[in-house]
C-alpha positions in Angstrom: -1.7 -183.2 19.1 -2.7 -181.5 15.5 -5.0 -178.3 16.3 -7.1 -176.8 14.0 -7.8 -173.1 14.3 -10.9 -171.8 12.5 -10.3 -167.6 11.7 -6.2 -168.6 12.0 -5.4 -165.9 9.4 -7.0 -163.2 11.0 -6.0 -160.9 14.0 -6.6 -162.8 17.1 -6.5 -166.1 15.4 -3.1 -165.6 14.0 -1.6 -164.4 16.9 -3.0 -167.5 18.7 -1.6 -169.9 16.3 2.4 -168.4 17.3 2.0 -169.3 20.2 0.4 -173.0 19.3 3.5 -173.3 17.1 6.1 -172.0 19.4 4.2 -174.4 22.2 5.2 -177.4 19.7 1.8 -178.0 18.3 1.2 -179.0 14.8 -1.6 -176.1 13.5 -4.1 -176.2 10.7 -5.8 -173.6 9.9 -9.2 -173.4 8.0 -9.8 -169.6 6.6 -10.4 -167.9 3.5 -7.4 -165.7 3.3 -3.6 -167.1 3.5 -2.0 -167.2 6.7 0.4 -164.9 8.3 2.8 -168.1 8.6 3.6 -169.2 5.4 5.1 -172.2 5.8 4.9 -173.5 9.5 1.5 -174.3 9.1 -1.1 -176.9 7.4 -3.9 -174.7 5.4 -7.1 -175.2 4.2 -8.3 -172.3 2.4 -12.1 -172.7 2.8 -15.7 -171.9 4.3 -16.4 -173.5 7.7 -20.5 -173.5 6.9 -19.4 -176.3 4.1 -20.1 -180.0 5.0 -17.3 -180.8 2.7 -14.8 -178.5 3.7 -15.3 -179.3 7.6 -14.9 -182.9 6.9 -11.2 -182.2 5.1 -10.3 -179.7 7.7 -11.5 -182.2 10.7 -9.2 -185.0 9.2 -6.8 -185.9 11.8 -7.6 -183.5 14.5 -7.2 -183.6 18.2 -8.4 -180.1 19.3 -10.5 -177.3 17.5 -10.0 -173.6 18.3 -13.1 -171.7 17.0 -11.8 -168.3 16.6 -13.6 -167.6 13.3 -16.7 -165.6 12.4 -18.5 -162.3 12.6 -16.3 -160.4 15.1 -17.1 -156.6 14.6 -20.5 -155.4 16.0 -20.4 -152.5 13.5 -20.7 -154.9 10.9 -23.3 -157.0 12.6 -26.0 -154.4 11.7 -25.6 -154.4 7.9 -26.1 -158.3 7.7 -27.7 -159.8 10.4 -29.3 -163.0 9.2 -25.5 -163.5 7.9 -24.3 -163.1 11.8 -27.2 -165.4 12.7 -25.4 -168.1 10.1 -22.2 -167.4 10.6 -21.5 -167.1 14.5 -24.5 -169.6 16.1 -25.0 -172.1 13.3 -21.8 -172.1 12.1 -20.9 -172.5 15.8 -23.3 -175.5 15.9 -22.0 -177.3 12.9 -18.2 -177.3 14.0 -19.5 -178.5 17.5 -21.4 -181.6 15.7 -18.3 -182.4 13.7 -15.9 -182.4 17.0 -18.2 -184.9 18.6 -18.5 -187.0 15.9 -14.9 -187.2 15.6 -14.1 -187.0 19.4 -12.3 -184.2 19.9 -10.8 -183.4 23.2 -11.3 -180.1 23.4 -13.3 -177.4 21.3 -12.1 -174.0 22.8 -14.3 -171.2 21.7 -13.8 -167.3 21.3 -17.0 -165.7 23.0 -16.1 -162.0 24.0 -17.1 -160.4 27.3 -19.8 -158.3 25.8 -22.0 -161.4 27.1 -20.9 -160.2 30.7 -23.6 -156.9 29.6 -27.0 -156.2 28.2 -25.1 -154.5 25.4 -23.9 -155.1 22.0 -27.2 -156.2 19.9 -27.0 -159.2 18.0 -23.5 -159.9 18.2 -23.4 -160.3 21.9 -26.8 -162.4 21.6 -24.7 -164.9 18.8 -22.3 -165.2 21.1 -24.4 -166.1 24.3 -26.0 -168.7 22.1 -22.7 -170.4 21.1 -21.6 -170.5 24.8 -24.9 -172.4 25.6 -24.1 -174.9 22.3 -21.0 -175.4 23.9 -22.4 -176.5 27.1 -24.8 -178.3 25.9 -22.8 -180.5 23.8 -20.9 -181.3 26.7 -23.8 -181.9 28.5 -25.5 -184.1 25.7 -22.3 -185.6 24.0 -19.5 -185.5 26.8 -17.6 -182.8 24.4 -15.3 -181.1 26.8 -14.8 -177.4 25.9 -13.1 -174.1 27.1 -14.6 -170.5 26.4 -12.7 -167.8 26.3 -14.5 -164.3 26.5 -11.9 -161.7 24.7 -11.9 -158.0 26.3 -10.5 -155.3 23.3 -8.2 -157.1 21.9 -5.5 -154.3 19.9 -1.8 -154.6 18.5 0.2 -155.6 15.6 -1.9 -157.3 12.4 -4.8 -155.1 13.6 -7.6 -154.9 11.5 -7.5 -151.5 12.4 -11.3 -151.5 13.7 -10.5 -151.4 17.3 -10.2 -148.1 19.2 -6.7 -148.2 19.9 -6.0 -149.0 16.1 -8.4 -145.7 15.5 -6.8 -143.3 17.8 -3.2 -144.0 16.5 -3.8 -144.1 12.8 -5.8 -140.7 13.1 -3.2 -139.5 15.8 -0.3 -140.3 13.2 -1.7 -139.5 10.1 -4.1 -136.2 10.9 -2.1 -135.0 13.8 -5.6 -135.4 15.9 -7.6 -138.2 18.0 -11.5 -138.2 17.7 -13.5 -139.3 20.8 -17.2 -140.2 20.1 -19.6 -139.3 23.0 -18.4 -138.2 26.8 -15.1 -140.6 26.6 -16.0 -141.9 29.6 -17.1 -145.5 28.5 -14.7 -147.7 29.5 -12.8 -151.0 27.5 -11.0 -154.2 29.2 -7.8 -153.8 26.8 -5.8 -156.8 26.5 -2.4 -156.7 23.7 -2.8 -159.3 21.2 0.3 -161.2 21.9 -1.3 -161.7 25.1 -3.8 -163.0 24.1 -2.2 -165.7 21.8 0.0 -166.8 25.2 -3.4 -167.1 27.2 -5.3 -168.8 24.5 -2.7 -171.7 24.3 -2.5 -172.2 27.9 -6.5 -172.7 27.7 -5.3 -176.4 27.0 -4.4 -176.9 30.3 -6.5 -179.6 31.6 -7.4 -177.1 34.4 -9.3 -175.0 32.0 -11.2 -178.3 30.8 -14.9 -177.0 31.0 -14.1 -173.6 31.8 -15.2 -170.3 31.4 -12.6 -167.5 31.3 -12.2 -163.8 30.7 -9.4 -163.2 28.5 -8.9 -159.1 29.3 -6.9 -156.8 31.7 -8.6 -156.7 35.0 -8.0 -152.8 35.1 -10.8 -151.0 32.7 -9.8 -147.8 31.0 -12.1 -145.4 29.8 -11.7 -144.1 26.2 -10.5 -140.2 27.6 -7.5 -142.2 29.2 -6.8 -144.3 26.5 -6.5 -141.0 24.3 -3.9 -139.3 26.6 -1.9 -142.1 26.5 -1.8 -142.3 22.8 -1.4 -138.5 23.0 1.7 -138.8 25.1 3.6 -141.3 23.4 3.3 -139.2 20.5 4.8 -136.6 22.0 1.8 -134.7 22.9 1.6 -133.5 19.5 -2.1 -135.0 18.0 -5.0 -132.8 19.3 -8.2 -134.6 21.5 -11.4 -133.8 19.9 -14.7 -134.7 21.5 -17.7 -135.0 19.2 -20.4 -135.5 21.8 -23.0 -135.9 19.7 -22.0 -139.1 18.2 -22.1 -142.6 20.0 -22.1 -146.0 19.0 -25.3 -148.1 19.2 -25.5 -149.9 22.2 -22.1 -149.3 23.4 -20.6 -151.9 25.8 -19.8 -150.5 29.2 -16.8 -152.2 30.1 -17.7 -154.8 32.5 -15.4 -157.8 33.3 -16.4 -159.6 36.5 -14.4 -161.9 37.9 -17.6 -163.6 39.5 -19.1 -164.0 36.2 -15.9 -165.6 34.5 -12.7 -165.8 36.1 -9.7 -163.6 34.5 -7.3 -166.5 33.0 -4.1 -164.5 33.4 -4.9 -165.1 37.5 -6.9 -168.2 37.4 -3.9 -169.9 35.2 -1.3 -167.8 36.7 0.0 -166.4 33.2 2.1 -163.5 33.1 0.8 -160.7 31.0 3.7 -159.2 28.8 2.5 -155.8 28.0 -0.1 -153.3 29.9 -1.8 -150.7 28.0 1.5 -148.4 28.2 3.8 -150.6 27.0 1.1 -152.4 24.3 0.2 -148.8 23.2 3.8 -148.0 22.4 4.6 -151.4 20.7 1.6 -150.6 18.4 2.3 -147.5 17.6 6.2 -148.4 16.2 4.6 -151.6 14.7 2.0 -148.8 12.7 4.9 -146.3 12.0 7.2 -149.3 10.2 4.0 -150.8 8.8 2.5 -148.0 7.3 
């Protein structure tokens, strides 16, 4: 079986590609930048908004993982029209190509932001894309699986998530900056575990299902800061800047009744809890910076 991964050169996409390859699948990556895996994948450099690129990328493909698109809500504010085009219209174009080519499964990267009323245009784009996945199944019988990712952190990070930011400033500047009260929570999940879970979503049991891909336990930003501080021998200082908060910040809701946790539903063992994951990420960051 040959699998197309849009955004397969990115942070989350590259970890999914790792696990698909190790599971024995042939993988093609569609991205604007070269993949991490130099020789084990078929790489097409291109924009999935272009019909000619889609035609080339879909040749001989059985399954599509759509990971590409705007993934950082802080970037969305700066370009709302591009966000709508890329995240919503882009998904529609890929779904249409999939149904025309009888793709066996369309696996879509969503977010647990959709469980909340936060996240502004980013969340709206994910909700609309989820609706499109369901509509293409209803109208054309295109099977889908929707994966609502929590706060993913780990090796190859874009250094945009809170774990990466805390580790970077803690090591480089010997301080950890908390914006707001620090009581806001996240459902963290290590990137390698995301790759494993996403690859397992190919199971027949996951067809036409929606899953949460995150730790079931929500962790406060304050608690995360103390974990990082402890892993670094209590050297960095924790500084709170209560006057600065992110607009429309997510509250950390991963409700099993809204979307079952994939680790529990598909009997997947998580390799890393937050303590182990943070420690591994710190070691990776020190080695690569």
